[in-house]
GUNU-418624 format. One record per residue (C-alpha): residue in three letters; z, x, y. Coordinates in steps of 0.25 Angstrom, whole numbers, padded with zeros to 4 digits, always signed. Layout:
<sites>
ALAZXY;...
</sites>
This chain:
<sites>
UNK+0062+0548+0126;UNK+0061+0555+0138;UNK+0051+0543+0142;UNK+0060+0533+0140;UNK+0072+0540+0147;UNK+0065+0542+0159;UNK+0059+0526+0158;UNK+0074+0522+0157;UNK+0079+0531+0168;UNK+0066+0523+0177;UNK+0072+0511+0176;UNK+0085+0515+0178;UNK+0081+0519+0192;UNK+0073+0507+0193;UNK+0084+0498+0189;UNK+0093+0506+0200;UNK+0084+0505+0210;UNK+0084+0489+0209;UNK+0100+0490+0210;UNK+0098+0498+0221;UNK+0090+0487+0228;UNK+0101+0476+0226;UNK+0111+0485+0231;UNK+0103+0486+0246;UNK+0108+0473+0252;UNK+0123+0481+0250;UNK+0119+0494+0257;UNK+0130+0493+0267;UNK+0141+0491+0255;UNK+0135+0503+0248;UNK+0135+0512+0262;UNK+0150+0509+0263;UNK+0154+0511+0249;UNK+0147+0525+0249;UNK+0156+0528+0261;UNK+0168+0522+0255;UNK+0166+0528+0243;UNK+0163+0541+0252;UNK+0176+0541+0259;UNK+0183+0539+0247;UNK+0179+0549+0240;UNK+0180+0560+0251;UNK+0195+0556+0252;UNK+0197+0558+0238;UNK+0191+0571+0240;UNK+0200+0574+0251;UNK+0213+0572+0244;UNK+0211+0583+0236;UNK+0210+0592+0248;UNK+0224+0586+0252;UNK+0232+0587+0239;UNK+0226+0603+0239;UNK+0231+0605+0254;UNK+0245+0598+0249;UNK+0247+0608+0236;UNK+0245+0619+0245;UNK+0255+0613+0255;UNK+0263+0614+0244;UNK+0261+0626+0236;UNK+0272+0637+0236;UNK+0287+0637+0234;UNK+0294+0631+0245;UNK+0281+0630+0256;UNK+0279+0615+0252;UNK+0273+0608+0267;UNK+0278+0595+0265;UNK+0273+0591+0280;UNK+0259+0595+0276;UNK+0261+0590+0262;UNK+0265+0575+0269;UNK+0252+0576+0279;UNK+0243+0579+0267;UNK+0249+0566+0260;UNK+0247+0559+0271;UNK+0233+0563+0272;UNK+0232+0559+0258;UNK+0237+0546+0260;UNK+0226+0543+0272;UNK+0214+0547+0265;UNK+0218+0538+0252;UNK+0220+0527+0259;UNK+0205+0529+0266;UNK+0200+0530+0253;UNK+0207+0519+0247;UNK+0199+0509+0257;UNK+0185+0517+0255;UNK+0188+0514+0240;UNK+0191+0498+0244;UNK+0178+0497+0253;UNK+0171+0505+0244;UNK+0175+0494+0231;UNK+0172+0484+0241;UNK+0159+0488+0244;UNK+0155+0491+0230;UNK+0160+0477+0225;UNK+0151+0471+0237;UNK+0138+0479+0231;UNK+0140+0476+0217;UNK+0143+0461+0215;UNK+0132+0459+0229;UNK+0122+0468+0217;UNK+0126+0459+0206;UNK+0126+0447+0214;UNK+0111+0450+0220;UNK+0107+0453+0205;UNK+0112+0440+0200;UNK+0105+0432+0212;UNK+0093+0439+0208;UNK+0092+0437+0193;UNK+0095+0421+0196;UNK+0084+0420+0206;UNK+0076+0428+0195;UNK+0078+0417+0184;UNK+0075+0406+0194;UNK+0062+0412+0197;UNK+0058+0417+0181;UNK+0049+0409+0174;UNK+0054+0400+0163;UNK+0046+0408+0151;UNK+0056+0419+0154;UNK+0068+0411+0154;UNK+0064+0405+0141;UNK+0062+0418+0135;UNK+0075+0424+0139;UNK+0088+0421+0134;UNK+0098+0415+0145;UNK+0108+0423+0140;UNK+0101+0436+0144;UNK+0099+0432+0157;UNK+0113+0426+0161;UNK+0116+0441+0154;UNK+0107+0447+0163;UNK+0112+0440+0177;UNK+0128+0440+0171;UNK+0132+0451+0162;UNK+0121+0461+0166;UNK+0125+0459+0182;UNK+0138+0462+0179;UNK+0137+0473+0171;UNK+0127+0480+0181;UNK+0138+0475+0194;UNK+0147+0483+0188;UNK+0139+0495+0185;UNK+0134+0495+0200;UNK+0149+0494+0204;UNK+0154+0506+0196;UNK+0142+0512+0202;UNK+0144+0510+0215;UNK+0160+0511+0214;UNK+0159+0525+0208;UNK+0146+0530+0210;UNK+0147+0534+0225;UNK+0162+0539+0225;UNK+0157+0546+0212;UNK+0146+0554+0219;UNK+0152+0557+0233;UNK+0164+0561+0226;UNK+0156+0572+0218;UNK+0148+0577+0231;UNK+0164+0576+0238;UNK+0171+0584+0228;UNK+0158+0595+0226;UNK+0159+0598+0241;UNK+0175+0598+0242;UNK+0176+0608+0229;UNK+0164+0615+0236;UNK+0172+0618+0247;UNK+0184+0620+0238;UNK+0178+0630+0230;UNK+0163+0631+0228;UNK+0165+0641+0214;UNK+0174+0630+0208;UNK+0166+0619+0213;UNK+0152+0626+0205;UNK+0160+0625+0191;UNK+0161+0610+0194;UNK+0147+0607+0197;UNK+0142+0616+0187;UNK+0149+0607+0177;UNK+0146+0594+0181;UNK+0133+0591+0177;UNK+0139+0589+0163;UNK+0146+0578+0165;UNK+0132+0571+0172;UNK+0125+0576+0161;UNK+0133+0568+0150;UNK+0134+0556+0159;UNK+0118+0556+0159;UNK+0119+0558+0144;UNK+0126+0546+0141;UNK+0121+0537+0152;UNK+0107+0539+0146;UNK+0113+0532+0133;UNK+0120+0522+0139;UNK+0111+0514+0147;UNK+0104+0510+0134;UNK+0115+0505+0127;UNK+0119+0496+0142;UNK+0103+0492+0140;UNK+0107+0488+0127;UNK+0119+0481+0129;UNK+0116+0471+0139;UNK+0103+0467+0132;UNK+0110+0464+0121;UNK+0122+0458+0130;UNK+0110+0450+0136;UNK+0106+0443+0123;UNK+0120+0441+0118;UNK+0122+0433+0131;UNK+0109+0425+0128;UNK+0114+0423+0112;UNK+0127+0419+0116;UNK+0122+0409+0127;UNK+0111+0403+0118;UNK+0122+0400+0108;UNK+0131+0394+0117;UNK+0122+0385+0124;UNK+0118+0381+0109;UNK+0129+0381+0103;UNK+0129+0366+0099;UNK+0115+0370+0093;UNK+0120+0382+0085;UNK+0132+0373+0079;UNK+0123+0361+0075;UNK+0113+0371+0067;UNK+0126+0380+0062;UNK+0121+0392+0067;UNK+0132+0399+0073;UNK+0134+0410+0063;UNK+0119+0414+0064;UNK+0123+0412+0080;UNK+0136+0422+0078;UNK+0128+0434+0068;UNK+0116+0434+0079;UNK+0127+0434+0090;UNK+0134+0445+0082;UNK+0121+0453+0083;UNK+0120+0453+0096;UNK+0134+0456+0098;UNK+0133+0470+0088;UNK+0121+0472+0097;UNK+0129+0471+0110;UNK+0141+0478+0105;UNK+0131+0490+0099;UNK+0125+0492+0114;UNK+0137+0490+0120;UNK+0145+0500+0111;UNK+0136+0510+0113;UNK+0134+0508+0129;UNK+0150+0510+0129;UNK+0151+0521+0120;UNK+0140+0529+0128;UNK+0144+0523+0142;UNK+0161+0527+0139;UNK+0154+0541+0135;UNK+0152+0544+0149;UNK+0167+0544+0154;UNK+0174+0553+0145;UNK+0164+0563+0143;UNK+0160+0565+0159;UNK+0175+0565+0159;UNK+0176+0578+0148;UNK+0165+0585+0157;UNK+0172+0583+0168;UNK+0185+0589+0162;UNK+0179+0599+0160;UNK+0174+0602+0172;UNK+0190+0598+0180;UNK+0193+0610+0168;UNK+0185+0621+0173;UNK+0186+0616+0189;UNK+0201+0618+0186;UNK+0200+0633+0179;UNK+0189+0639+0188;UNK+0199+0633+0200;UNK+0213+0637+0193;UNK+0205+0654+0192;UNK+0199+0652+0207;UNK+0212+0649+0213;UNK+0221+0660+0203;UNK+0211+0670+0211;UNK+0212+0664+0225;UNK+0202+0656+0227;UNK+0206+0643+0229;UNK+0221+0637+0232;UNK+0228+0629+0223;UNK+0227+0617+0232;UNK+0211+0618+0232;UNK+0211+0620+0216;UNK+0219+0607+0216;UNK+0210+0601+0227;UNK+0197+0607+0218;UNK+0204+0601+0204;UNK+0204+0589+0210;UNK+0189+0588+0216;UNK+0185+0593+0203;UNK+0193+0582+0196;UNK+0185+0571+0207;UNK+0173+0577+0205;UNK+0173+0575+0189;UNK+0177+0560+0191;UNK+0165+0555+0199;UNK+0158+0561+0189;UNK+0166+0552+0176;UNK+0163+0540+0185;UNK+0148+0540+0188;UNK+0147+0543+0172;UNK+0153+0529+0172;UNK+0145+0525+0180;UNK+0133+0529+0176;UNK+0137+0522+0162;UNK+0139+0508+0170;UNK+0126+0509+0179;UNK+0119+0512+0166;UNK+0123+0499+0160;UNK+0124+0492+0174;UNK+0109+0498+0176;UNK+0105+0493+0162;UNK+0110+0476+0166;UNK+0101+0477+0180;UNK+0089+0481+0172;UNK+0092+0468+0164;UNK+0092+0461+0177;UNK+0081+0469+0183;UNK+0074+0464+0172;UNK+0075+0450+0174;UNK+0074+0451+0190;UNK+0061+0457+0185;UNK+0055+0445+0176;UNK+0042+0440+0182;UNK+0045+0428+0190;UNK+0038+0413+0190;UNK+0026+0411+0198;UNK+0028+0410+0214;UNK+0026+0397+0217;UNK+0019+0390+0228;UNK+0025+0384+0239;UNK+0016+0371+0238;UNK+0027+0359+0235;UNK+0019+0348+0224;UNK+0016+0334+0229;UNK+0013+0327+0215;UNK+0007+0314+0214;UNK+0010+0315+0198;UNK-0004+0321+0193;UNK-0002+0330+0184;UNK-0016+0339+0179;UNK-0014+0350+0169;UNK-0027+0357+0167;UNK-0030+0368+0156;UNK-0018+0373+0155;UNK-0012+0385+0146;UNK+0001+0388+0143;UNK+0009+0397+0133;UNK+0024+0403+0132;UNK+0019+0414+0122;UNK+0004+0420+0127;UNK+0001+0421+0112;UNK+0005+0408+0110;UNK-0002+0398+0116;UNK+0004+0383+0118;UNK-0005+0375+0128;UNK-0018+0377+0131;UNK-0030+0370+0140;UNK-0020+0360+0143;UNK-0027+0349+0150;UNK-0019+0335+0158;UNK-0022+0326+0168;UNK-0009+0317+0172;UNK-0011+0306+0182;UNK+0001+0302+0191;UNK+0010+0293+0186;UNK+0005+0296+0172;UNK+0015+0296+0159;UNK+0010+0307+0149;UNK+0017+0309+0136;UNK+0019+0322+0130;UNK+0019+0322+0114;UNK+0017+0333+0103;UNK+0023+0341+0094;UNK+0033+0350+0095;UNK+0028+0364+0103;UNK+0015+0357+0107;UNK+0018+0359+0122;UNK+0023+0348+0129;UNK+0035+0355+0134;UNK+0028+0365+0138;UNK+0019+0355+0146;UNK+0031+0351+0154;UNK+0035+0365+0157;UNK+0022+0367+0162;UNK+0021+0354+0171;UNK+0035+0360+0176;UNK+0029+0373+0178;UNK+0039+0381+0170;UNK+0030+0387+0164;UNK+0016+0391+0172;UNK+0003+0388+0164;UNK-0006+0399+0159;UNK-0019+0392+0161;UNK-0024+0380+0170;UNK-0015+0372+0179;UNK-0006+0360+0180;UNK-0009+0350+0193;UNK+0000+0341+0198;UNK-0005+0334+0211;UNK-0018+0343+0210;UNK-0009+0354+0213;UNK-0006+0364+0203;UNK+0007+0367+0200;UNK+0007+0381+0202;UNK+0005+0378+0216;UNK+0016+0371+0219;UNK+0031+0374+0219;UNK+0040+0372+0206;UNK+0050+0364+0213;UNK+0041+0355+0217;UNK+0033+0354+0205;UNK+0047+0353+0196;UNK+0052+0342+0208;UNK+0039+0334+0204;UNK+0044+0332+0190;UNK+0056+0325+0182;UNK+0061+0330+0170;UNK+0067+0325+0158;UNK+0067+0335+0147;UNK+0072+0338+0133;UNK+0081+0349+0136;UNK+0091+0343+0147;UNK+0097+0349+0160;UNK+0110+0346+0166;UNK+0120+0357+0173;UNK+0134+0357+0175;UNK+0138+0346+0185;UNK+0141+0331+0188;UNK+0131+0320+0179;UNK+0128+0317+0194;UNK+0122+0331+0198;UNK+0114+0333+0186;UNK+0107+0320+0189;UNK+0105+0322+0205;UNK+0098+0337+0200;UNK+0086+0334+0205;UNK+0090+0324+0216;UNK+0104+0330+0222;UNK+0105+0321+0234;UNK+0103+0307+0224;UNK+0113+0296+0227;UNK+0124+0291+0216;UNK+0115+0277+0217;UNK+0103+0286+0214;UNK+0109+0294+0203;UNK+0114+0281+0196;UNK+0102+0273+0198;UNK+0096+0285+0190;UNK+0106+0286+0178;UNK+0104+0272+0175;UNK+0088+0273+0176;UNK+0091+0284+0165;UNK+0101+0277+0157;UNK+0111+0287+0159;UNK+0123+0279+0171;UNK+0129+0273+0159;UNK+0134+0287+0151;UNK+0136+0293+0163;UNK+0144+0281+0169;UNK+0156+0286+0157;UNK+0155+0298+0160;UNK+0170+0302+0164;UNK+0165+0304+0179;UNK+0151+0297+0179;UNK+0141+0303+0186;UNK+0152+0314+0191;UNK+0154+0319+0177;UNK+0153+0335+0174;UNK+0144+0338+0165;UNK+0142+0353+0160;UNK+0129+0361+0160;UNK+0117+0355+0150;UNK+0128+0342+0149;UNK+0136+0347+0137;UNK+0146+0335+0140;UNK+0136+0325+0139;UNK+0127+0320+0128;UNK+0112+0323+0126;UNK+0107+0311+0128;UNK+0116+0309+0142;UNK+0110+0322+0147;UNK+0097+0318+0145;UNK+0098+0306+0151;UNK+0106+0313+0163;UNK+0091+0320+0165;UNK+0084+0309+0164;UNK+0094+0302+0175;UNK+0089+0314+0184;UNK+0075+0312+0185;UNK+0079+0298+0187;UNK+0085+0302+0199;UNK+0074+0310+0205;UNK+0061+0304+0202;UNK+0049+0315+0205;UNK+0034+0312+0203;UNK+0032+0318+0188;UNK+0041+0316+0177;UNK+0043+0324+0165;UNK+0050+0319+0151;UNK+0052+0329+0141;UNK+0059+0321+0130;UNK+0068+0315+0140;UNK+0075+0306+0131;UNK+0076+0315+0118;UNK+0090+0314+0117;UNK+0092+0299+0122;UNK+0096+0287+0111;UNK+0082+0277+0109;UNK+0092+0266+0118;UNK+0093+0274+0129;UNK+0081+0280+0126;UNK+0073+0268+0127;UNK+0079+0263+0144;UNK+0075+0277+0147;UNK+0061+0276+0141;UNK+0060+0263+0151;UNK+0067+0270+0163;UNK+0057+0283+0160;UNK+0046+0274+0161;UNK+0048+0268+0176;UNK+0053+0282+0179;UNK+0038+0287+0174;UNK+0031+0277+0182;UNK+0021+0282+0192;UNK+0027+0296+0189;UNK+0019+0306+0180;UNK+0026+0309+0168;UNK+0026+0318+0158;UNK+0034+0315+0144;UNK+0037+0323+0133;UNK+0041+0315+0121;UNK+0043+0317+0105;UNK+0046+0303+0104;UNK+0033+0295+0105;UNK+0040+0282+0108;UNK+0044+0285+0120;UNK+0030+0290+0126;UNK+0021+0276+0122;UNK+0019+0271+0136;UNK+0014+0286+0141;UNK+0001+0285+0149;UNK-0004+0297+0144;UNK+0001+0304+0129;UNK-0002+0321+0128;UNK+0000+0325+0112;UNK-0001+0339+0113;UNK+0000+0349+0103;UNK-0001+0365+0102;UNK-0003+0363+0118;UNK-0014+0355+0118;UNK-0017+0339+0120;UNK-0021+0334+0109;UNK-0022+0319+0110;UNK-0019+0311+0124;UNK-0018+0296+0126;UNK-0008+0284+0127;UNK-0001+0281+0115;UNK-0011+0269+0111;UNK-0020+0280+0111;UNK-0016+0290+0105;UNK-0010+0280+0093;UNK-0024+0275+0092;UNK-0030+0289+0089;UNK-0021+0291+0078;UNK-0021+0307+0082;UNK-0008+0316+0084;UNK+0000+0305+0094;UNK-0002+0296+0082;UNK+0005+0304+0071;UNK+0016+0308+0081;UNK+0019+0295+0084;UNK+0017+0290+0071;UNK+0025+0301+0066;UNK+0036+0298+0074;UNK+0036+0284+0073;UNK+0037+0285+0059;UNK+0049+0294+0061;UNK+0055+0287+0067;UNK+0053+0271+0058;
</sites>
């Protein structure tokens, strides 16, 4: 237990250290905030002195010295105005620090995500990452703002009041100082329990956000398969988990203020009793007693504030820890600065790859594709077709072996130049919120209207675009929710038609298109692929009969290789696949 507590303490210190590193660029604002806090506290400590003097000016029947009282009131007005100005400047600086740090953290998180390998993004729910960057940073900024706003002032107030109380009466100050540790011990005990539940709360919130994101994005699938009740039950379970963690965190955090107030009220009562007895004996005047009671109250208040700050900081540290764990994830390997100059020659030598180390997928894969050749890849689901595409594009790096383009290992060139050498039309369609024209021009932003229309006509998309309310200026939603699946795929084909690179990857590029349009697009593809190295993944084998080479894959290995006629003559795996599909179509 002690070892676990020590580990947690060390971890919290490390998180705090990293938070302080993010605050370093805002050091001038921190200094100004600290100075303003000191001025504000100093003024608040001077006011009781003025009040005590005013009381002494009014003690005794008929002996009120109004001139002296009015002078004191004027002094109070001046110092209060100074305190108000200092607090305003401090608030501005604290907001600048807090929201600046939050902005920097979010920027770092986004930069980090862009450098993470796809293996990380594939294995972590999108909603959880969103929760870390949005909800966790918001909670962190709230805790940080409270820390800067109340922690500085609280610490300075405690030190200042102790100094003034020592000046007024060292004996009564001793009573206050002796009773103070009780409040600190209570706050520390509560804070040690609060962190655990706040951490559970942030994790549960991330799981819930991930599930909500998944359900909203896949609502059509949920409704199609009647999964509403099951998803509701799963959500209820996640909600109960979050509720329980939040209840525990709120319970312990809510204990802090009333318990410390109770302890501080006891301290105040003890000070009042000791001060009254001391005043009766003539040790201090009535005015000085009122000053001392005011200081005792001011001395106790920061402990309440600091206790609340500690609770919020525990929550903020838990959120910051989740964000820092994201920032600490291993990035994809650094790329070299060489720009790929390709002639379309692709050579795969002895490649091994697996998503999970214990489950091999591709083993000792070899392939040599001459420039301008059309290579079709077929095989049962899970045989490694799409994985091969991911390796060609270097979305994943090979475990062993190498992939060379134009004689250069793709790990020795920039990813941008490698991926810019491929034109891709995938089964998974990607469109962004914007106009039809913007989505078509994504790979060639400076394309003219004539080029865009010519590409759309080649992809047989021009006719449906023309029928849209605003033609090429029609705005579509994220992932093209307001157009059909087939139309979305035609737009992706148009995008490649507009910007034709040296190599092409077509992964079920016509899976959502009607047969009549597909025949026309296949003819366009044939013209587009002429002279370009092309990799075609297709389940409809009738679409790849004209390929130069057909690779039949099974369990990550090439089991057959040849053109359509030679593979049919072998009467092997390809022939069985083709005939089974042909029979099904018949």
